[in-house]
N, C-alpha and C positions, 0 to 999 in steps of 0.2 A: 505496500500501498505506499504512495507515494500523497504528499500533500498536495499537490494537484488535484488530486477527484474527491477533494475532502475541503478546503479551502473556497472561503461566497469571494466573490470579486467585488458582492458591493460594498466598496467601501471612497474613500474621498480627503484630499488635501490639503493639507494649511500649512501657513510659515508657521512658524516657533515661535515667532513675533506676535500673533492673532489670541486676544483677550480669552477670556473664561466665557465671558458673558458673548461673545461673540461667535464663541467656537458652538457654544450653546445651540445659539439660534439656528445658524449657517446644519445643526447637524440634525436640530426638529423641524427644520423646513425642507429637509431633505427627508427627511422618517429614516433615518438609517443610526449609528449605535455609535459606530464607530470611526474616528479620524486616524488616516496615516500623518508626519508632523516631518514635517522637511525642515533642515537646519539648513540655509547655504545651501539648496538645492541638490541639497543628497539625503536620505533618508535616517532619522533622529529617533523613531519609532513611529509607533499607533497608542490612541488614549483612545478610551471611552467615554461612554455618557457617562457614566455613571463615577470614571475619572474624577472627570471634572466634580460630578456634585457634588462630591467625599472631598472635594481639598475647595470647593464654596461652602461647603456646610463650616467645616475644622476652621473655625478662623473670625475674627469682623468683617461684617458681608461688605459694608459701605472698601472697608482700605480693597477687600477682595478682589473684588469688582471693578475699580475702578486700578487697578494694578498688574493682578497676576496674567502672567500669557499662558499658553502652554507650553512654556519653557518648567514653568514653576510641575507638571503633574509629567512630561515627557521624561525619564531612567536615560540617565546621565549621557551611557551608550546603547547602540540599537538593537535591537538582539531581534534578527530574521534570521529566515529558513527561506532554500530555494523550493522553486515548486517542483523540483525532482526529488527532489530530499526525501528522504522515510517519514513516513510519517510520527516515529516514535523520536527524534530529533523533536519535531515543534514538540512532543507531552512532554520532553523531557525539561526544556525549555519554561513550558507552560508551568509547570510545578516545581523543580528547581531555580524561580526567578519567583516565582509568584506572579503570571502575568495576564492580564485578562485578555489582551489575543497577538500575536505577534506576524507581524507582514510580512509576507510570503513576494519574493524578488528572480524577478527574468531577467539573468546580467546585471542591470543599472537599477528598472525600473523594476516600479509598485506593481504584483500584478492582482493581489488579493490579500485574504488574511486569514490567517485560523485561529478558532474559538477552541477552550476547552469542551463547549459545548458539538463543534466541527472530529475534534477528536473521539469523544463518546458516541458517537454515530457511527465514525471507522469505528468503534471496538463493537459493538450492539452488531454492524455487520459480518465483524470478523468471528462475531461470539453466534454466528447462523441466526441472531435473533432481528427480529423487520424495524426497522427504525422510519423518525420523522428523517424526508426528506433534502425539505427546506426551512430552513430555521426561519419561526416569525416570530415568533418568541424564546428565544435561549431560554430561560431560568425554568420555562414550565417543559424544554421538548426531553422528552426522555423516550428509552425503547422498551417495545411492548415485554 
């Protein structure tokens, strides 16, 4: 099983200087839960809507709303996998680093993201259990 088979191609890219409220507005307007973050035109990581909400709720809202950017949420160094990597490499990063999502790369371009839900869907198939084909609400997705 490779990452390409299970990744989601539903993502967007924003510069690391984007304010947290602007990033949330963007995610909400597009109906997506994750954004790839670019630092000087290169992949810096991926941030989920819930990570942004957690950051906004962790301190004084007025200060956070006016000053915090995606730089406050994205990890210091990017963790990425390639589309043709085995899925267990993505699973290892997710578990060891506590990531909500890992950007999937093809050469220097981000082509998707892989999440814990995607890895669970792959595991369900590997075990011969039917799984939900497309994650609509990742928190509610489960295998039969």
